[in-house]
Every structure is written in structure tokens, then in C-alpha cells.
N, C-alpha and C positions, 0 to 999 in steps of 0.2 A: 504496498500499500505506499511506499515512500514516493514514488512517482506522482500518486495521484493527489496527494497531500498539497502540490504547489496547483492544482485544481483551482480554478477561481469561478463561480456562480456568480449569475446577477439577480438579484431574489426582489421582489416587490414590495413583499408582503410576508408575515408570519405571523400566524392569528389562532384561538379558538375560534373555528369557525362551527355557525350554529342556521346554516342556509343550506346544508345540502341536505339531499332525500333522509326521512328518516332514520335508517337502518344505518347511515354512515354520520350525521351528526347523532345521534341519541341524545343523552341526558348532558353530556358533558362535553361535548363539540367533537371536532373534528381538527386535528392539529394539522394546518394546513398551509403551504410554501407555493406563494404564488412567482412562479419562475418570470422573467423577464424577456419578452421576446417570444415569437411562434413560430411554425413552419409551414403556416397558410396563413394570407391578407385577405380574410374577409372583412368584404367592405362594411356590415353591418356591425361589426364586432363592439359588446359593450364595456368592454375591456382594452378598448384600442391603446389608452394612455399609457397601458404595461405591456400588451404586444405588440403595436407598430410604433409608438413614441419611444419608447428605450428607458419607461419607469422603474427605477430600481436601483441596488447599490449591489456590488461586489462583496464578496463574502467567499471565506477558503473553505473548501471541503471539511476539512475539519471542524470550524466554528458551527460549521451550517449543520452538520452531524452530531456536532453536541447541545444545538438548540431544539434539536428530535428530542434527544434524551431529556431537556428540560420540559417539552410538553410534556411525554409520557410523564414524568413526575407530577404536573399539574392535574393529570387523572384523564386525558385526551384518548378518546376512543382507538385511536389509529393514528398514523402519520399520512396525509394525504397530498400528494406533489403533482400540483395545476399544473400543465403545459410541459410536463419534461422532456417530450419529443427528440425536441432540436439539441439535445445536451447527450443523447446516442449514450454510449457506452457508460458516459461519466457518473451518470444515474448509477448503473451496476456498481462503481467503486463507492459512490455517495451510501448507499443503501449496506454493502459491506464493511464501510467502517462505521456509521451508526451502531450495527451489528455489534461489532469490536466494541464499542463502549455502552453495550448493554442495554442496546433499544430490543424490545421483546414483545410489542404490539403488532397489528397489521399495519404494510405498506398497503396504501391506495394509489394506484397509478394511475389518474385522471388525465386524459390527454382528449384531444380531436379526433382521434381514431385513424391518424394519417400515419400511420406508423409502420416503420421498417419492422420485415419478420425478423432479418439477423438480430437487431438489437432484442426482441421479444421473447427468441430462443433464449440470449443470455440472460433475461430476467427470469425465466422459468426456477420455480423455487424461490424466489425472493420477494415476489411479488404477491400479495395474498387477494386483494380486491382489484379488479380492474372496472375502470368508470370511463368506457371508452364513447364520443358522440360518434351516431351515424347521422350526418349532416345532409346529404344527400341520394336519392336514386337515379341521378341522372350526371353523366359528364359532363356535360355541356354546362348547366349548371354550377356546378360547384368549379369550373374551369373560370366561367364571367365573374364569381361572386366571391371566389376565395382563392385565386391562383394553384387552383389544384390538380394538376394533369392525372388524370386515372384515378381518378379519388376513389370511386366506385369498387374496385377492384381490390384495390390497395384497404382500402378501410375495409370490404366485406372478409379479406384472407386475413388482415388482421385479428378481426370482431373471432374470428372460427378457431386463430391460436390461441388468444385470450380464454376464449370457452374451452379448449383443449386442455390448456394448463390448470384451470379452477374451475371450473363446471357452473352450474348454478349457483346463485346465491343463497351460502347457509348464515341461519344467524344461530344467536345463543340465545338462551332464556330468555334472557331482557331485551330481545327483538335487536340487538346490535349485529351487525356483518361481521362475520368471524373470517367468510371466504367465499371466491365467488367472483360473478360477475356481473352489472348492473349498467344497461346500454343508454343513454339519452339522446333523445331527438328534439331537435326544435323545429317546429313546425314553422313556417315562412309561409309568408302572404303570397296568394296567388300560385298557391302549388308548386312553388318554385324547390321545396325540399324532395319532392315527387314521395311525398309519406307514405302513401300506400307498399310502393314500390320496398322503401325501406323494412317495414312492417310486414312484407310476406319475405323477407330476406330471413329478418331474427324468427316469427315462428317457425321457417324452415330449420331451425337450428334446436330451437328449443320453444315449446308451449310454455313452458313454465320460465322460460324465461325475464327477469327483473327488467321493465322497462319503464323509464321517465318521460313520458309525454309532455313536454314544456310549449307553454301558450305565451312565454315572457317576452317572446321578441319586441324588439323597441326599433325605431327606424334611428341608430346611433352613428356615428362617426361619419361615411362616405356612403348613407344609404340616401342619402337626398338626391345625390347624382344619379339613383337609378326609381324612376315613377315607378316601376312594378313592387318596388320593396319600401316607400317612401308612405307606410300605412302599417297602424296597428293590424291584429288578426281580427276577423269578424270571427262570431261565436259560430256558422254556421260551419266556416271552414275550421276551427280545431275542434268539432265533437265529432265533426265528420269523420275524422281522422283518429279520434277516440275510439267512435261507434265501430270504426272499420277493425280495429283491435282486439274488440271485444266480441266481434265477428269471427275474428280467425280462433277465438277460445285462449287469447291470450288474456290470463285474469291477475298474471302480477304486475298492475300497475301503477304506475305515480301520477295522478292527473296535477292539473293547478286551475284557477280560477283564471279567468282573463283579466282580471286587476292585478295579476303578477305581474305585467310590467312594468307598475309603478315600485313596486316592493322589492323586485331585484335591478332597478336602472342602479348602476354604481355609485358610491361617492366618495370622493378622493378625502382622505383621512389621514391622519399620523397612527402607524402602526407602535403599539407601545412596547413590543418585542425586539422588532430590528430598527426602529425610529429611523422608518423611511414613509414618506408620503405615497402612499398607494391607494387601490380601491380592495373595499374589504365589506362582502354583504353579510350582512349577520343578522336577517330576518329568517324565519323556517319557510317552507312551504303554505301557502295560503291555505291549500286543500291537498289532502292526498288519500287516497285507497289504496290496497291493494286489490 
């Protein structure tokens, strides 16, 4: 590990996060690390200050691993790595370093789903919970709105690999996730996410898959440059997706109220742990069900 100790990560926020799905945040919060940067360029990104504009501070692998252990001591249910994909194999070294320092709670790999199979294979046995996005069911939309060439094939291969590693979500007696996969899907206006295609794929993996169908779309960042994205979802658009998931026989669903776009619009604030200004969403899901 000597060589890896010279690594520098850039992190925008470290916090006890209570705004994830209930099995992740639980009662004590999820120990969340928001990495600066992203391998996607979503024109509607709600965290664009972090993902696109470079908000954050540099921190060594040693210090980052120690902060994970600090959060464990505070009682967090897990360590939640948000947007880690672009750091590649450095994430492998980071997890190993944290384990060497005494970390013994689950690692959540919280990604946009545009992940390298080679890196995912290196993470096997190191990550207990995968929480990827499935953003698009159409490559042309993925390229236009996220600069993600071949997103659908890459995303589906990644989700299959994650599922093969950890299986469906397993909860402890208190309803807290200890292992498995939870997939998120943000419904976009005008069916630009091709949600039914996404759900068809997910249901083909397992009808018991835990899926979070999100209504929190808000036209942020550069969405105003695209008229088809420059509005909120309608109730008909969102609930048509939820109804379709139920028609497919998928029962482990998290859903949101249409007003969630207000709850989840990030605010820039000071993180009290790492002393950097960043986006930290602290409100829980307005509504959810299995």
C-alpha cells in the first residue's frame, strides 16, 4: 500500500447522509463521500458544482480512509462512495486502506452505472452494496444529454456484473442493507430516459430487484438549453413508469412524491467534517414503499 498512500482524491463533502433510500440511510445515516468530478456530462445534473465545476478539496488516501473509520465510530450504517467511477482502481486501494485501519461496515458503491467491467471485477469482495443508476434505455439520448457513448450496453453489462457479485438486496432485522444491489432510475420528461426499456432490462435480471424510481427531476445546469428537458415531470409521466414496473411484477420499489424535486434540490453548505463548501442533501424520501 505504500505507493497508494501518495494518491490524492478530490472530495466535495463528507457527511452522515439521511437522504438515501431507507435501507441505506436507516436511522443513523449513511457515511457519504461525494467525490469531485464525474465520467458523465449530464446537462441536467443537480450536483453540477461538484460533478462539472470542480468544487471540492484534495485529500490523501490515508486521510480519507481515516475519515471512513471516524464515521464508523459515529455509528453510520455504511460507507457510501458517491460518483467514484472516474477514480478507477484507486478506489480499490482506498477500500483496502480503510479495512486495514479497522473499517468493518459495508461499502456502498454509488455510481452512475457507466462503469468499467475491469474495475468492477477488481472490486469483487470489497464492495458489499452496489447502488448504480440506470439512466437511459436509448444510446442516442445518453450521448446527447450525458456525452455517454454506448451507455446502454456498458450500463447493462455493469449492472449484471454487480448483481452477479452481490445478488438482490439483503436486509438485517432492522431493515438496514447489508449486501446486494439497489438500482436507481431517474424519470426524465418526454420519455427521454426510455424508462420502460430500462425496467424491462431490470426485470429480466430479477423480479425481486430493488429499484428506486425517482421523480425528483428538476431542470438544472444546462437543461434550459434543451426545451424538451426544461420542465418538471407531469404526474402522468411518472406514475406511468411506476405502474409499468408493477405490471412487470416488480414489488421491491421505492417511489417518490412529485414534490420531491423541491426536497432534493441541493443547497451549497459547509461540511463540518471536511470543512469544504459543497452540496449535501439531508432530507429523507418524501414517500416510499416496497
